[in-house]
C-alpha positions, -999 to 999 in steps of 0.1 A, spaced: -411 656 196 -430 653 228 -423 681 253 -422 657 283 -416 620 283 -420 594 310 -392 569 314 -384 540 337 -348 531 347 -345 495 357 -314 489 379 -314 451 383 -294 427 405 -284 402 378 -275 365 384 -237 360 385 -232 349 349 -241 374 322 -256 347 301 -276 330 329 -311 324 314 -327 332 347 -319 369 340 -347 368 314 -373 359 340 -358 384 364 -361 411 337 -397 403 331 -405 404 369 -389 438 371 -406 452 340 -440 441 354 -435 469 380 -439 493 351 -474 481 342 -499 510 341 -471 536 341 -480 550 306 -443 550 298 -425 561 267 -394 541 272 -381 515 297 -343 511 299 -322 481 312 -284 483 317 -256 469 296 -257 431 294 -291 427 309 -309 405 304 -282 395 277 -306 369 263 -343 369 255 -350 391 225 -383 374 219 -395 378 255 -384 415 257 -402 422 225 -434 406 238 -434 426 270 -427 459 251 -458 451 231 -478 443 262 -468 475 280 -471 496 248 -436 511 255 -403 513 239 -377 491 257 -339 493 256 -322 460 266 -286 449 269 -282 419 246 -253 397 236 -258 396 198 -243 369 176 -237 379 140 -214 365 113 -195 343 138 -188 373 162 -204 383 195 -213 419 203 -223 438 233 -255 455 219 -281 479 231 -313 469 214 -343 491 210 -378 476 208 -408 497 197 -443 497 212 -453 469 189 -424 448 202 -403 449 171 -365 455 172 -360 489 155 -324 498 167 -291 481 175 -261 499 188 -230 478 192 -203 488 218 -171 500 203 -148 503 234 -148 466 245 -129 461 278 -103 434 285 -128 411 305 -153 413 276 -126 405 250 -107 378 269 -134 361 289 -166 366 269 -153 368 233 -170 401 226 -159 420 194 -159 457 189 -187 475 170 -181 497 139 -179 530 158 -209 544 140 -233 559 166 -268 561 153 -299 581 162 -331 562 162 -365 578 154 -393 570 179 -428 584 182 -417 607 210 -381 619 200 -348 611 183 -328 590 207 -292 577 210 -283 545 229 -244 544 231 -232 516 254 -211 523 286 -178 541 282 -185 547 245 -205 578 254 -187 594 284 -151 582 279 -146 601 246 -165 628 228 -170 611 195 -203 594 202 -219 626 215 -206 645 185 -220 620 160 -254 619 178 -255 657 179 -249 659 141 -280 637 137 -302 659 159 -305 637 190 -331 648 216 -321 625 244 -293 600 251 -298 567 270 -265 552 282 -270 516 293 -239 506 314 -224 481 338 -198 498 360 -181 483 390 -155 511 389 -152 546 377 -188 553 387 -180 589 396 -161 593 364 -191 579 345 -215 605 359 -189 633 355 -182 623 319 -219 622 311 -224 657 326 -197 669 303 -214 653 273 -248 666 284 -233 701 286 -214 698 253 -246 690 234 -272 706 257 -291 673 258 -307 652 286 -288 620 294 -301 589 312 -275 565 326 -285 530 337 -263 507 357 -267 473 373 -272 471 411 -245 459 434 -238 422 428 -212 394 425 -205 386 388 -188 355 374 -167 357 342 -156 321 335 -140 310 368 -133 345 379 -156 361 405 -158 399 404 -177 421 428 -196 447 409 -199 478 430 -230 489 410 -258 514 413 -258 552 408 -281 553 378 -290 589 370 -310 614 350 -292 645 338 -315 674 327 -305 708 312 -323 735 332 -359 743 323 -361 779 309 -392 797 298 -378 825 275 -346 841 263 -343 864 293 -344 833 315 -317 817 293 -295 849 296 -298 849 334 -288 812 335 -258 818 312 -245 847 333 -248 827 365 -232 795 351 -210 780 378 -213 742 375 -237 717 361 -241 695 392 -277 707 394 -284 690 361 -284 657 380 -321 655 389 -321 619 400 -295 594 412 -302 559 426 -284 541 454 -267 507 450 -298 485 454 -320 469 428 -349 492 419 -373 505 393 -374 543 391 -400 562 370 -395 598 361 -405 625 337 -378 641 314 -384 675 298 -372 675 262 -387 708 251 -366 732 271 -333 717 259 -345 716 224 -358 752 225 -325 767 238 -299 743 221 -292 767 192 -290 797 216 -266 778 238 -243 769 208 -245 805 196 -238 821 230 -206 800 236 -195 800 200 -199 762 195 -205 748 161 -242 745 154 -253 710 143 
């Protein structure tokens, strides 16, 4: 596991229809802004670009970075809301299908639920989880499964026009539960079309949650005694506009003190 990784959150303003092919070109334009960034992983939100697996794989290879993309996956006559992970060679090496499929997804897009198994994917920098949207923050099961598998960092590609405050709060709880960094990626603010229905997506608010950096056990003890809230774990939060945000995430400190954290508070060690 690398001690510090460099990530890019891409918070796009999509075209109104989730399956508009123009979103592929828009995704490629945005990801070009990451060129030269020496990035470990680039993450798009849920349902973006929805199409274009071949194109996303090609740009992952060109930028020598892992890429997480929101893809509408067709398999066995069913459609899934899937977070796909491409490695630095551009090959798809992970697929996480969303379990908690909302009413609009079911009724207007024909999306089926995934199997409820949340997987950790090995990369050359860490073990990562990529649960989609409310699967991660709405219930504890995804975080529990990922922790059992030794996850080092969670990416939570999402598309929220509501409950954005609940999203961040829920992810803070999951981050604290498992003493693990969490990166949440949303779309920007835009007008979406689902069939004939127009829905304003009050987007934005993508964030990075980082357990505190601690140098030794004494430092950990001082932090534990002073524990009041975890709001300071939010080290980055975007506004509602389209943007690409590059940041470093420290994996080493959380990894070093995770067992101490579980032991101190009597949590089950994974």
